[in-house]
N, C-alpha and C positions, 0 to 999 in steps of 0.2 A: 380441487378434486375431492370427491366424497370419501371420507375416511371411515373404514369399518374396523373396529377394535373387537377382537374375539378374546373374551376373558376366560383363561384357563384356570379353573379352580382345582384344588387338590382332589384327585379322584375323577378327573374329567374323562368322559367316554371318548376314545379316539375317533370313532366314526362321526360323532356329533361335532367334534372339534374340526375335523378335516373338511366337512361339508361346506361351511361358509367360506373357508379359506380357498378351496378349489373353485367354487362357483364365482365368488367375487373377483378373485385374481384373474380368472380367464375371461371376464366380461369386457367386451370391446364396444366402443361407441361407433357411430356411423363413419367417423373419419379414421377409424382404426386405433385410436388412442385408448388407453385403459380407462375404465369407468370408475375404478375404485383403487384406493390405497388400503392395503390390509395389514393390520398389526396383530400380533399375538401378545397379549398382555397377561401378566400374572403378579401375584403379591410377592412371591419369592422367585429367585432365579431358576430353581428346579421345581418341577411339578410332577407329582405321581400320576401317571396316565395308565395305570394298570400293568400292562405287559411291558412298558418301557417308562423311562423318565424323560420329561420334556424340558428343554432349556429355552425359556421364553426370552426373546430379545427385548421386550418392553416391560416396564414395571407398571404400577397402577397409574403413574403419571401419564401414560399413553391413552388413558380414558378421557382425560380432561377436555381435550379439543376434538374428540371423535364425533362424527356425525351420527354414527350408529354403533351401538354396543350389543354384541351377541353373547349370550351366556349358554354354552352347550350343556348337555346333560351331564350329570355326575353319578358315580356309582352309589353313593349314599345320599339320597335326596333329602334326608333329615338333618344332614350336617349343616349347621348354621354358619353363614359366611362371617368372617372376622369383621370387627368394627371398621378396620381400614378399608376393606372391600365395600362394605355397605356405604360408608361415607363417600368413597370415590364414585360409585355407580349412581347413588342418589344425587350427588352434586352435579354429575354430568346430565342426569335426567332433568334436574331443575333448570339447567342451562340450555335445555332444548334438544339434547341428544335423543335419538330414537333408540329404545331399548327392546331387545327381542330375546326369546329363549327357544331352545330346541329340546324337545323331549322333557326329561326331568329337570332341565334348567329352569323350569317354571317354579320349582321349589325355592331356589335361592331368591328369585324375584319376589315370591310371596313373602319370604322371611324379611325382605327389605321393605315390605309394605307397598311395593309398586303395583300390586294387582288388587289391592283392597277395593271392593265395590265394583270390580270390573268382571267382565266375562273372559274366561281363559280356558286353555286346554293343555293337556300333557299326554303322555303315552296312556292308552286306555287302561293298562294294567295298574297304573298309579293314580288314575283319576279319582277313585274313591278316597284314597289316602289324602290327596291334595284337598278335596272337599271337606274331609273330616278335620284335618289340621287347620284349615283356613275357611271357616264357614262364611266369611265375608266375601268370598270369591264365588262367582257363578261358574262352576266348572262344567264345561261341555265336552264329554268324552267322545262325541260322534264326529267331530270335524277334524280336518287336517291342520288348520291353523285359525287363529282369531286375530283380527287386526282392530285394535282400539285406537289407532292413530299414532300416538306416541309410544305405546307399549303393545308388543305383539308376542304371541305364544304359538308354539306348534306342537304337534303330536310327535310320536316316536320316529326315530331313524329317518326313513325316506321322506317323511313329512317336512323335515328340515330343508330339503331341496325345494319342496313346494313353497315354503315360506320365503326362502332366499329369492326364488324366481319372482314371487309376488312383490318383494321389495324392489327388485331391479325394475320391474314394470312400473312401479310407483315413481321411481327415481328418473328413469330414462325412456319410458314408453314401451309399447308392446313389441316393436321391431327389435330393439336391443335385447329385451327379455326372451323373445322367441329364439334368437341366435344363441343366447346363453343356455336355453333349454336344449337346443340341438347339440351343443357341445357336451352337455351332461347326459345326452340320450334320454331325455325326459320330455313328456308332453308339458306344454306350458300350463295347461289346466287338466288335472286328473278328475275323472268323474267320481262322484260320491265322496264319502268321508271315511274316517277310520273305523266306523261301525262295521264295515264289511270285513275288517281284519280281526274283529274281536272273536276270540275262541268262545263258542257257545256250546257248552256241554249240555246234556239233557238237564232239564230243570231238576232241582234237588229232590231226591226220593229217599228221605232219611230211613236208614235201616232200623227195623223194629218199631217204627212209628205206626200208629193205627191206620194211617192212610196208605201205607205201602202197597197193599193189594190193589187199591183203587188206582194208584199211580201207575203200577205195572199194567193194569187193564187198559188205562188210557193210552199208554205207549203202544199197545197191541191193536188199538182200535182208532188210530189217528185218522183213517180214511172215512170213518163214519161221521154223519152229521149229529153232533152231540150237543145237548142243551144242559143247562144247570140242573134241570129236573132229572134228566137221564143219569147224570153223574151222581146226584144225591140218591137216586133209587139204587144204583149199584153199591153205594156206600151204606145203604140201609138207614138213611137218616134224612132229615129235612134239609131243604136248600139253605136255610139260615144257619143251621148247625154245621153243615158242610163248609160254608164260607168261613165260619169261625175256626173250624179245625184246620182248614187250609192256611189261614193267616198264621195260626199258631205253629204249624209244622213246616210250612214252606216259605212263609213270608209274603205270599201273594194270594190272588184269588184263583178259584178253579179254572175259569175261562182264560185268565192270563197265563196260567201254568200250561194249559193246553195249547195256547197260541205259541208260546216259546218252544214247546216240544215240536209243534208242526213246522215252525221255521227251521229248527235245527235239523229235522228229518229232511226237509226240502234242500237244505245246504248239502247234506250228505249225498243226496241223489244227484244234485247238480255237479258235485265234485267227482262222483264215481260211476255215473251211468251216462248213456246217450239218450235217455228218455226225453221226450218232448216236454215243453213247459206244460202243456195240457195234461199229459200223463202224470207229471210230478204234482201238479195242482190237485188232481183227483186222488192220488195216493196219500198226499199230506192232508187231505180233508178240507180243501179250500173252496169247494163248490164250483168255482169257475176259474179259468185261467186269468181273466181280468181281475177278479178279486185277489188271486194269488199274487199277480204282478204288483198290484197296488200295495198290499200288505207287506210283501217282501221288500219293496223299495223303501217304504216308510220305516221298516225295522233296520235294514242294513245300509240304506243310503244309496244303493245301486240296484239296477234291474237284475232279474235272474240271469239274463244273457251275459251281462257284464260280469256278474259274479262267477259264472261258469268259465268265462274266458280268462279270468284272473287266477282261479284256483284249480282248474281242471288239471 
């Protein structure tokens, strides 16, 4: 039987810990038998899980013969795993164990060197931190999970379910995975990635900056067809100087700033109104509904219709 060891580090996030336990323990094969043996392993007998303390039935020795090791998210992603934890997980990986993380569990894997040179993901809010701390990792903040074969990572919270169902499908096929998904009241495949869940405030409009009046004007004129020349004329400067000022004060270009503002406004309209996609496209300045659908999906990972259904 396939053994899944869930490693409870100090400060483990209970939701991330419970997800693989519930999903794998409830998985049943075609003959009704269990698909997995699940172990909760920890370096110490008691583990701080925030609102409660966890008594782990297995020590680090439970990792040695596990087929899969899952590292759930931790409250402090910058906490470095102990030498004993690093040695146990890396030894298991070298012996052929599949290693996976949920949410900020990617940080311990990165600290162990298991993600070096690989593509990986984590919760979108922590993606920039992971990329900064570990520049040798190709961090993708837009996907729900990344499968590198022997090492897998997932985004935050519910994306752990997506990852577990993906591994079940790898191990036992789509029929078993589909049944596990039904028990979890989850689709076997969710449309889009975590880009659709990223909070997108209006692009930065720094108070007191020389561009502030121009940025406010742009927000009031999103429906207009605006060119770089139009924006530069409003700012009373040349396009080249405008681009330089935008990079200095907002970190991006005028047209990218405008694009982000339009997407954010479209998201607000999808969430709070019954306007048609055609009306929203016009109000947000996208010229046509087709152009709007294409740009919206490239930015958020889902169609406007799916976004509205999810967040309305």
